[in-house]
Structure formats: structure tokens, C-alpha cells
C-alpha positions as CSV (number, residue, x, y, z in Angstrom):
1,M,0.1,0.1,0.0
2,A,1.3,3.4,-0.9
3,P,2.3,5.7,2.0
4,E,-0.3,8.3,1.1
5,N,-3.1,5.7,1.3
6,K,-2.0,4.3,4.6
7,M,-2.1,8.0,5.9
8,L,-5.6,8.3,4.4
9,A,-6.7,4.9,6.0
10,A,-5.2,6.0,9.3
11,R,-7.1,9.4,9.1
12,A,-10.3,7.8,8.2
13,L,-10.0,5.3,11.1
14,A,-9.4,8.1,13.7
15,Q,-12.2,10.3,12.4
16,A,-14.6,7.5,12.1
17,V,-14.0,6.1,15.7
18,E,-14.3,9.7,17.1
19,A,-17.7,10.2,15.0
20,G,-19.0,6.8,16.0
21,D,-19.1,5.4,12.5
22,R,-18.5,1.7,13.4
23,D,-18.7,0.4,9.8
24,L,-16.2,2.8,8.3
25,A,-13.9,2.4,11.4
26,V,-13.7,-1.4,11.0
27,R,-13.2,-1.2,7.1
28,S,-10.3,1.4,7.7
29,A,-8.9,-1.0,10.4
30,R,-8.9,-3.9,8.0
31,I,-7.1,-2.0,5.4
32,L,-4.4,-1.0,7.8
33,E,-4.3,-4.5,9.1
34,Q,-3.6,-5.8,5.7
35,A,-0.9,-3.4,5.1
36,G,0.9,-4.6,8.1
37,L,0.1,-1.7,10.5
38,L,-0.7,-3.3,13.7
39,A,-1.0,-0.4,16.2
40,T,-2.7,-1.4,19.5
41,D,-5.7,0.9,18.7
42,I,-6.2,-0.9,15.5
43,R,-6.2,-4.3,17.3
44,M,-8.5,-3.1,20.0
45,L,-11.2,-2.0,17.4
46,L,-10.8,-5.3,15.6
47,L,-11.0,-7.1,19.0
48,T,-14.4,-5.3,19.8
49,E,-15.7,-6.2,16.2
50,A,-14.8,-9.9,16.8
51,V,-16.5,-9.8,20.1
52,R,-19.5,-8.1,18.8
53,T,-20.0,-10.6,16.0
54,G,-19.2,-13.7,18.2
55,D,-16.0,-14.6,16.3
56,W,-14.1,-15.9,19.4
57,A,-11.3,-17.4,17.6
58,A,-10.4,-13.9,16.1
59,A,-11.0,-12.3,19.4
60,E,-8.5,-14.5,21.0
61,R,-5.9,-13.7,18.3
62,Y,-6.3,-10.0,18.8
63,V,-6.2,-10.3,22.6
64,T,-2.8,-12.2,22.1
65,A,-1.6,-9.5,19.9
66,I,-2.5,-6.7,22.3
67,G,-0.6,-8.6,25.0
68,E,2.6,-7.9,23.0
69,D,2.4,-4.3,24.0
70,D,3.5,-4.0,27.7
71,V,1.5,-0.8,28.2
72,F,-1.9,-2.5,27.7
73,S,-1.0,-5.8,29.3
74,F,-3.1,-4.8,32.5
75,M,-6.2,-5.5,30.4
76,L,-5.3,-9.0,29.6
77,P,-6.7,-10.9,32.6
78,V,-10.1,-9.4,32.2
79,L,-10.3,-9.8,28.5
80,R,-9.1,-13.4,28.6
81,A,-11.5,-14.2,31.5
82,W,-14.6,-12.9,29.6
83,L,-13.5,-14.9,26.4
84,A,-13.2,-18.1,28.6
85,F,-16.7,-17.3,30.1
86,E,-18.0,-17.5,26.4
87,T,-15.8,-20.3,25.0
88,G,-15.6,-22.6,28.0
89,K,-11.8,-22.7,27.4
90,G,-10.4,-22.3,30.8
91,D,-11.7,-21.0,34.2
92,P,-12.3,-17.3,34.2
93,M,-11.6,-17.1,38.1
94,E,-8.2,-18.7,37.5
95,I,-7.5,-16.4,34.6
96,L,-8.2,-13.3,36.7
97,A,-5.8,-14.5,39.4
98,T,-3.0,-14.1,36.8
99,A,-3.2,-10.4,37.5
100,G,-1.0,-11.2,40.5
101,S,0.6,-8.2,42.2
102,D,0.1,-5.8,39.3
103,P,-2.0,-3.1,41.1
104,L,-3.4,-1.7,37.8
105,A,-4.5,-5.0,36.6
106,A,-5.8,-5.9,40.0
107,A,-8.1,-2.7,40.1
108,Y,-10.0,-3.9,36.9
109,V,-10.0,-7.5,38.0
110,A,-11.7,-6.6,41.4
111,E,-14.6,-5.2,39.5
112,H,-15.0,-7.9,37.0
113,R,-14.7,-10.9,39.3
114,P,-18.1,-10.4,40.7
115,L,-19.6,-9.5,37.4
116,I,-18.3,-12.9,35.9
117,L,-19.5,-14.7,39.0
118,L,-23.0,-13.1,38.6
119,A,-22.9,-14.0,34.8
120,Q,-22.1,-17.6,35.9
121,G,-25.1,-17.5,38.3
122,K,-23.1,-17.9,41.3
123,E,-24.4,-16.8,44.6
124,A,-21.1,-15.1,45.8
125,G,-21.3,-12.7,42.9
126,A,-24.0,-10.3,44.5
127,A,-22.3,-10.0,47.8
128,Q,-18.8,-9.3,46.2
129,L,-20.3,-6.9,43.8
130,A,-21.9,-4.9,46.7
131,K,-18.6,-4.6,48.4
132,V,-16.8,-3.5,45.2
133,A,-19.6,-0.9,44.4
134,D,-19.3,0.7,47.8
135,G,-15.6,1.6,46.9
136,A,-16.3,2.4,43.4
137,G,-17.0,6.2,43.9
138,G,-19.2,7.6,41.1
139,R,-19.7,4.2,39.5
140,D,-21.4,2.8,42.5
141,S,-24.9,3.1,41.1
142,R,-23.8,1.8,37.6
143,L,-22.3,-1.4,39.0
144,R,-25.4,-2.1,41.3
145,I,-27.8,-1.5,38.6
146,A,-25.9,-3.7,36.0
147,A,-25.8,-6.4,38.6
148,A,-29.4,-6.0,39.5
149,A,-30.4,-6.0,35.9
150,L,-28.8,-9.4,35.4
151,L,-30.2,-10.9,38.6
152,A,-33.6,-9.8,37.7
153,K,-33.1,-11.3,34.2
154,Q,-32.1,-14.5,36.0
155,G,-35.3,-14.6,38.1
156,R,-33.4,-13.6,41.3
157,R,-35.6,-10.5,42.0
158,D,-35.0,-10.6,45.7
159,K,-31.4,-10.4,45.3
160,A,-31.7,-7.6,42.7
161,A,-33.7,-5.5,45.2
162,E,-31.1,-5.9,47.8
163,L,-28.7,-4.2,45.5
164,L,-31.2,-1.3,44.7
165,Q,-31.2,0.3,48.1
166,G,-30.6,4.1,48.3
167,D,-32.1,7.4,47.2
168,E,-29.9,8.0,44.3
169,T,-32.0,8.9,41.2
170,P,-30.8,6.0,39.0
171,I,-31.2,3.6,41.9
172,V,-34.8,4.7,42.5
173,A,-35.5,4.5,38.8
174,A,-34.2,1.0,38.5
175,R,-36.1,0.0,41.7
176,R,-39.2,1.3,39.9
177,L,-38.6,-0.9,36.9
178,L,-38.0,-3.9,39.0
179,K,-41.2,-3.4,41.0
180,A,-43.0,-3.1,37.7
181,K,-41.6,-6.3,36.5
182,R,-40.0,-4.7,33.6
183,P,-36.4,-5.3,32.3
184,I,-33.6,-3.2,33.7
185,P,-31.3,-2.4,30.9
186,G,-27.5,-2.7,31.1
187,A,-27.1,-6.4,32.3
188,I,-23.6,-7.6,32.0
189,D,-24.3,-11.3,30.9
190,G,-21.4,-12.1,28.7
191,A,-18.1,-11.0,27.0
192,R,-19.9,-8.2,24.7
193,P,-21.2,-6.1,27.5
194,G,-18.4,-7.2,29.9
195,I,-15.6,-6.1,27.8
196,A,-17.6,-2.9,27.0
197,E,-17.7,-2.2,30.8
198,L,-14.0,-2.6,30.9
199,L,-13.4,-0.2,28.0
200,V,-15.7,2.5,29.5
201,R,-14.0,2.2,32.8
202,I,-10.6,2.6,31.1
203,A,-11.9,5.6,29.3
204,I,-13.0,7.3,32.5
205,D,-9.5,6.5,34.1
206,L,-7.6,7.9,31.0
207,H,-9.8,11.0,31.1
208,R,-8.8,11.6,34.8
209,Q,-5.2,11.6,33.7
210,N,-6.0,14.1,30.9
211,V,-5.4,11.6,28.2
212,T,-8.8,12.7,26.6
213,P,-8.1,11.7,22.9
214,L,-7.4,8.1,23.7
215,A,-10.2,8.0,26.4
216,L,-12.8,9.0,23.6
217,T,-11.4,6.2,21.5
218,Y,-12.2,3.7,24.3
219,A,-15.4,5.1,24.9
220,R,-16.6,5.0,21.5
221,L,-15.4,1.4,21.3
222,S,-17.6,0.6,24.3
223,T,-20.7,2.0,22.4
224,F,-19.9,-0.2,19.5
225,L,-20.0,-3.1,21.9
226,A,-22.9,-2.4,24.2
227,P,-25.1,0.4,22.9
228,E,-27.7,-0.5,25.5
229,N,-25.3,0.5,28.4
230,S,-26.2,4.2,29.0
231,E,-22.9,4.6,30.7
232,T,-21.0,4.2,27.5
233,W,-23.1,7.1,25.8
234,L,-22.8,9.4,29.1
235,V,-19.0,9.0,29.2
236,T,-18.6,9.5,25.5
237,S,-20.6,12.7,25.7
238,E,-18.5,14.1,28.5
239,L,-15.4,13.3,26.6
240,L,-16.8,15.1,23.3
241,A,-17.7,18.0,25.5
242,A,-14.3,18.2,26.9
243,R,-13.0,18.6,23.5
244,E,-15.5,21.3,22.9
245,Q,-17.6,19.3,20.4
246,Q,-20.8,20.4,21.9
247,A,-23.1,19.3,19.0
248,E,-21.7,15.9,18.9
249,A,-22.0,15.6,22.7
250,L,-25.7,16.5,22.5
251,E,-26.3,13.9,19.9
252,V,-24.8,11.2,21.7
253,L,-27.1,11.6,24.6
254,S,-30.0,11.0,22.5
255,H,-29.0,7.2,22.6
256,V,-30.1,7.0,26.2
257,A,-33.7,5.8,26.5
258,P,-36.3,7.8,28.4
259,T,-36.9,4.7,30.5
260,D,-33.3,4.1,31.3
261,P,-32.3,4.5,35.0
262,F,-29.8,7.0,33.9
263,A,-32.2,9.1,31.9
264,A,-32.0,11.8,34.4
265,N,-28.2,12.0,34.1
266,A,-28.6,12.2,30.3
267,S,-31.0,15.1,30.8
268,D,-28.5,16.8,33.2
269,G,-25.9,16.5,30.4
270,R,-28.1,18.0,27.8
271,I,-29.1,20.9,30.1
272,R,-25.4,21.6,30.8
273,L,-24.6,21.5,27.2
274,L,-27.5,23.7,26.2
275,I,-26.5,26.3,28.9
276,A,-22.9,26.2,27.6
277,A,-24.2,26.9,24.2
278,G,-26.3,30.0,25.5
279,E,-29.5,28.1,24.9
280,T,-30.9,28.6,28.5
281,E,-34.5,28.7,27.4
282,T,-34.3,25.3,25.7
283,A,-32.4,24.0,28.8
284,L,-35.4,25.3,30.9
285,N,-37.8,23.4,28.7
286,E,-35.8,20.3,29.1
287,A,-35.9,20.7,32.9
288,L,-39.6,21.3,32.8
289,A,-40.2,18.2,30.6
290,A,-38.2,16.0,33.2
291,V,-40.6,17.4,36.0
292,K,-43.8,16.9,34.1
293,A,-42.7,13.3,33.2
294,G,-42.7,12.5,36.8
295,P,-42.6,11.4,39.4
296,P,-39.9,14.2,39.8
297,S,-37.0,13.5,41.9
298,I,-35.1,15.9,44.2
299,A,-32.5,16.3,41.5
300,D,-35.2,17.2,38.9
301,W,-36.5,20.0,41.2
302,T,-33.2,21.2,42.2
303,R,-32.0,21.5,38.5
304,L,-35.2,23.4,37.6
305,G,-34.4,25.8,40.5
306,D,-30.9,26.2,39.3
307,L,-32.1,27.1,35.8
308,Y,-34.7,29.6,37.1
309,G,-31.8,31.1,39.1
310,Q,-29.7,31.6,35.9
311,L,-32.7,33.2,34.2
312,E,-33.1,35.5,37.5
313,R,-36.6,34.1,38.0
314,M,-35.8,34.0,41.7
315,D,-39.3,33.5,43.0
316,D,-39.7,30.5,40.7
317,A,-36.2,29.1,41.8
318,A,-37.3,29.3,45.4
319,A,-40.5,27.5,44.6
320,A,-38.5,24.8,42.7
321,Y,-36.3,24.3,45.8
322,G,-39.2,24.1,48.0
323,R,-40.7,21.3,45.9
324,A,-37.3,19.5,46.1
325,L,-37.4,19.8,49.9
326,A,-41.0,18.5,50.0
327,V,-39.7,15.4,48.0
328,A,-36.9,15.0,50.4
329,E,-39.4,15.1,53.4
330,Q,-41.7,12.6,51.6
331,Q,-38.7,10.3,51.2
332,G,-37.3,10.7,54.7
333,T,-34.0,11.9,53.1
334,E,-31.9,14.0,55.5
335,E,-28.7,14.1,53.5
336,G,-28.2,17.2,51.6
337,K,-31.4,19.0,53.1
338,W,-29.4,21.8,54.5
339,A,-28.0,22.6,50.9
340,L,-31.6,22.8,49.7
341,W,-32.5,25.1,52.4
342,L,-29.5,27.2,51.7
343,L,-30.6,27.4,48.0
344,R,-34.1,28.2,48.9
345,G,-32.9,30.9,51.2
346,G,-30.5,32.5,48.7
347,A,-33.3,32.6,46.0
348,L,-35.7,34.2,48.3
349,D,-33.0,36.7,49.4
350,Q,-32.4,37.7,45.7
351,A,-36.2,37.9,45.2
352,G,-36.4,40.6,47.9
353,N,-38.2,38.2,50.4
354,W,-35.9,38.7,53.4
355,P,-38.2,37.4,56.1
356,E,-38.8,34.1,54.4
357,A,-35.1,34.0,53.2
358,K,-33.9,34.3,56.8
359,A,-36.2,31.5,57.9
360,A,-34.8,29.2,55.3
361,L,-31.3,30.1,56.0
362,E,-31.9,29.5,59.8
363,A,-33.4,26.2,58.9
364,A,-30.1,25.3,56.8
365,Y,-28.2,26.3,60.0
366,R,-30.2,24.1,62.3
367,L,-29.4,21.1,60.1
368,A,-25.6,22.0,59.4
369,P,-24.3,24.4,62.3
370,Q,-20.7,23.7,61.3
371,Q,-21.2,24.2,57.5
372,P,-19.1,27.3,56.5
373,L,-21.4,28.1,53.4
374,V,-24.3,28.4,55.7
375,L,-22.6,30.2,58.5
376,N,-21.2,32.8,56.2
377,Y,-24.4,33.4,54.1
378,L,-26.6,33.7,57.2
379,G,-24.0,36.0,58.9
380,Y,-23.3,38.2,55.9
381,S,-26.8,38.7,54.8
382,Q,-27.6,40.1,58.2
383,L,-24.6,42.3,58.0
384,E,-25.8,43.6,54.7
385,R,-29.0,44.8,56.6
386,R,-27.0,46.0,59.5
387,E,-29.2,43.8,61.8
388,N,-27.9,41.3,64.5
389,I,-24.4,42.4,64.0
390,E,-23.0,40.8,67.0
391,E,-24.6,37.4,66.1
392,A,-23.7,37.8,62.4
393,M,-20.0,38.4,63.5
394,R,-20.1,35.3,65.5
395,L,-21.4,33.2,62.7
396,I,-18.9,34.5,60.3
397,A,-16.0,34.0,62.8
398,E,-16.9,30.5,63.0
399,A,-17.1,30.0,59.3
400,S,-13.6,31.4,59.1
401,R,-12.4,29.2,61.8
402,L,-13.7,26.2,59.8
403,Q,-12.4,27.5,56.5
404,P,-9.7,30.0,57.0
405,D,-8.4,30.1,53.4
406,S,-11.8,31.2,51.8
407,P,-11.5,34.6,50.2
408,E,-15.2,35.2,50.5
409,I,-15.4,34.3,54.0
410,T,-12.4,36.1,55.0
411,D,-13.9,39.1,53.3
412,S,-17.1,38.7,55.3
413,L,-15.2,38.6,58.7
414,G,-13.1,41.7,57.5
415,W,-16.5,43.6,56.6
416,A,-18.1,42.5,59.9
417,H,-15.1,44.0,61.8
418,Y,-15.4,47.3,59.8
419,L,-19.1,47.5,60.5
420,H,-18.3,47.1,64.2
421,G,-15.9,50.0,64.0
422,Q,-12.7,47.9,64.3
423,V,-11.1,49.2,61.1
424,H,-7.6,48.1,62.3
425,K,-8.7,44.5,62.4
426,A,-10.8,44.7,59.2
427,I,-7.9,46.0,56.8
428,P,-5.5,42.9,57.1
429,L,-8.4,40.5,56.6
430,L,-9.7,42.4,53.6
431,E,-6.2,42.7,52.1
432,K,-5.9,38.8,52.4
433,A,-9.2,38.4,50.8
434,V,-8.2,40.6,47.9
435,V,-5.1,38.4,47.3
436,G,-7.2,35.4,47.2
437,Q,-9.9,36.9,44.9
438,P,-8.4,39.9,43.1
439,A,-11.2,40.2,40.5
440,D,-14.0,40.3,43.0
441,P,-15.6,43.7,42.8
442,A,-17.3,43.5,46.3
443,I,-14.1,42.6,48.2
444,N,-12.1,45.3,46.4
445,E,-14.8,47.9,47.3
446,H,-14.9,46.8,50.9
447,L,-11.1,47.3,51.1
448,G,-11.4,50.7,49.6
449,D,-14.1,51.8,52.2
450,A,-11.8,50.5,54.9
451,Y,-8.7,52.4,53.6
452,Y,-10.7,55.6,53.4
453,S,-12.0,55.2,56.9
454,A,-8.4,54.7,58.0
455,G,-7.3,57.9,56.2
456,R,-5.5,56.1,53.4
457,H,-7.4,57.9,50.7
458,Y,-4.9,57.2,47.8
459,E,-5.0,53.4,48.4
460,A,-8.8,53.6,48.7
461,R,-9.2,55.1,45.3
462,Y,-6.9,52.5,43.9
463,A,-9.0,49.6,45.5
464,W,-12.3,51.2,44.2
465,E,-10.7,51.6,40.7
466,A,-9.8,47.8,40.9
467,A,-13.6,47.1,41.9
468,L,-14.9,49.3,38.9
469,I,-13.0,47.0,36.4
470,Y,-15.4,44.3,37.2
471,A,-18.3,45.7,38.8
472,E,-22.0,45.6,37.5
473,E,-23.4,48.8,36.1
474,E,-25.7,49.4,39.1
475,D,-22.5,49.4,41.5
476,A,-20.4,51.1,39.0
477,E,-22.1,54.5,39.5
478,R,-21.5,54.4,43.2
479,L,-17.8,53.5,42.7
480,R,-17.3,56.4,40.2
481,A,-18.8,58.9,42.8
482,K,-16.5,57.6,45.5
483,I,-13.4,57.9,43.4
484,E,-14.4,61.5,42.5
485,T,-15.6,62.5,46.0
486,G,-14.5,60.1,48.6
487,L,-16.5,58.0,50.8
488,T,-20.0,59.4,52.3
489,P,-22.5,57.5,54.3
490,T,-24.7,57.4,51.1
491,L,-21.9,55.9,49.1
492,A,-21.0,53.2,51.6
493,S,-20.7,49.7,50.2
494,P,-23.8,47.7,50.9
């Protein structure tokens, strides 16, 4: 093959995989294979095609070839174990044990051992899976749902229900499917979905190491193998978005069915992408549709509240957060309620309803008296209104003790001292806050007011000018007046 044709085939392969065009990618890979180009990514693609079509002899050849590259040898125990499961050639558990002391291989083996046991119908699989899922971080729900899907498919519905405990939105959705005796998508019952699960996990890990182009390749390969696994599409979308391919990232999410347990995650992804593209109204319609589809979850109402907030519809935002709290109350969910009260309080505050805002913030404080965000917001909002200054100072001082490096909290504490007439204590704190957040107009204005009150008029004007660079127009007029005439009671920072 002429060099230019090899280059064209290689370029076509890369573009086809990135675009999710499986047929073109496989044709290009075959051409490159025949030309003697045996890069690992070509072998991985051809392995996935062999597994997809059930050509186990070819799959075994490609796994052997992949093993020639030491960089990818960590995959071999899991790949070979799933092939052994399909072909009956060898014991998958013994093959997994060949990972030995290799920590990278062992991390993937730990996840796939219970998955293979479950696929074999063995009792030990569910308990092992639950233990692995507990340490899987963000993949906890995915592993539990995949296992529950298989158990339900095998008729072991009681065991499936044991894995679907919790209030996470996907878990609740999967539990609903189980109770309705409907199939739960995403079961890992063989080499095809099993190897897809390995590939998507590798994609996640590569992305964490900022190897996003290769991560996208593995994510796309996982979609070729198991398009019914919503995680493959969610991860692919995230990786495309990381490469600023917003339209492609949106299109990919359309492959997640509305009835999938992770449909809410796909909706979240669509909303984030729409917001990033400046299509806030479309994003709002998406969030409203999720609520109307029902029964709406805490996450559905919270997402809607966040969008109303971005559109500056603060009364609507507060109402949505209130609905989220009502769902939490109905479910008996205590975790995260303080944050919902804080969000509701903030929305009511911005809507101009201070009495109800204060009540909401105090509810957040009762639930989370050691949460710096709550302490600072409740304290500072009272400072702004020049009420309960002693109590406000106490709250902010406690927030600062808990989070001393926060510029926002340090600013609040400095401003509290200023309003209390302790300018000498205020200035060092406000200076520290400005160093941490030099582009914050409020902090710069606070520092300017403190400087002026201390007789340091030149430095005050410098701080006000810094604030003016980033200030909203409603604050800019006040800052210009201070720069021109100096600080007066009517020009004091709010």
C-alpha cells in the first residue's frame, strides 16, 4: 500500500471512531491490518468487532496481539476471563488470578470478578459486587444497577432488590422498573457487555489523567459493543464536551432511552450542554419536561431551580427548591437537606423576600451548624442589612475558623469588623481576601471603604478603581462617585 493511502486509511479510522461510525472504522482498520500496520488501537477496534460478531477465535488472536504491548498488558486478565466465559476454554476465575501483584490490573480484576460470578449464576457474585460498588465512587450506581439487571433477568428478583437500596436517582428509577417487573437495561451477561464495561472504565480513568483523545477512543469502542449500556453514551458525551464538540456531545445523549435508569443523568448532560451553548430557554424546557414526566426527583426540582436562578426568576427558583425539599421530606431523606434550604434561602433573598429567606437560612443552619457556607451566608446577609451584627460576627468568625483560606469568608469577617468599628482589624483581613480573589468587585470595594476610613485615601481610590473594572453597572455609578468625591454615608458599600 502506498504511504499516502496508509495515511488516508489511518485518518479515516481516527475520524470514524471519533464520530462513532463503526462500519467505516472497521473497514479502515482492516485495510491497515492488511498493510501490516498493527498499532494497539487498531487491534482493540478489531477485537471489539470480533466480540460483537461472536468470532471468538479472532477475538483470542487479537487479545494475544494486544498482550505484546506491555503498556496494555493490564487488560489481559479481564479480556481473557470474559473470552473464557464465552468459549468455555479455561476457568475465568483462574485467569483473573494471573493479575498477581500488578496493582493496575488488580483494580480492574476486582470489578470484573463479581460481574463474571454473577454471569455464571453464582451466589457469591452479588455480595462481592456490593462490596466493590461501595468503593467505586461515582460508578457505584452503575455497578449495582448492572448487577441487579442481570439478577432480575435470571429470576433472582429478591437479590436484585437488595442491590437497589438508596435514594440516588438512577437507583430509584431501577427499583421502579424492578417493582413493575419490567427489564432493567444494562445487564452484563457475557463478553460483549463485559468487555464494553472494561473499556468504558478505562476511558474514565484515562480522562482523569487528561489523556482525553485516547479516552474518547475507548469510550466509542464501548458504544460499539454495548449500545444498550447508557454509561457508554454518558461517558462519550462528557469526553466530546471536553473537546468542545458540543453538538456531537448532545447527539450522543439521544441514545439514552427515556426509560433508562440513567435518563436523568442524560437530561442533566443535555441541560449543561445547552447552557454552555447559551440556549438557556431550551435547557429550561428540558428541565420542565423532566419534572412533568414524573414522578419528579429531588434532582429534577433542584435542576429546575438552578435554571430559574440563571434566568433571574428567583421566585420560581425558590418555589422549585421548596418542591425539592418536599420530596426529600416525603422520602425521609436528610442528607443534603441543608443545601436545599440554603439554595431556597438564597433565592428568596435575591427575590427581595428577606423574612422568608432568613427563615430558610436558619433552617439550613439548624441542620448544618458547622457548614461554613451556611454560617457565612446567614451572617453576611444580616450584615448587609445592618441587623444582629454581634450574632452575624459570631457566625462569620466560626465560618472563618472552619475555612480560613476562603477569600469570600475572609472578606465577610473583615467587613464585619469594619461595620463594628474595628477598622484596624478589618484591613488585614480584607487585604488577604483581595489576594485570594483579586477580581472580586465587592471585596475590592470593601477594602477601599476600609482604607478611606483609616485615612488612606490614595489606596482607597486604587481599590475602588480595581472594583470598577469588574463591577456591574448598578454598582459602577456608586464606585465612580466615591473615586471622585470620597466616601460618604450614602456611598458606603452595601
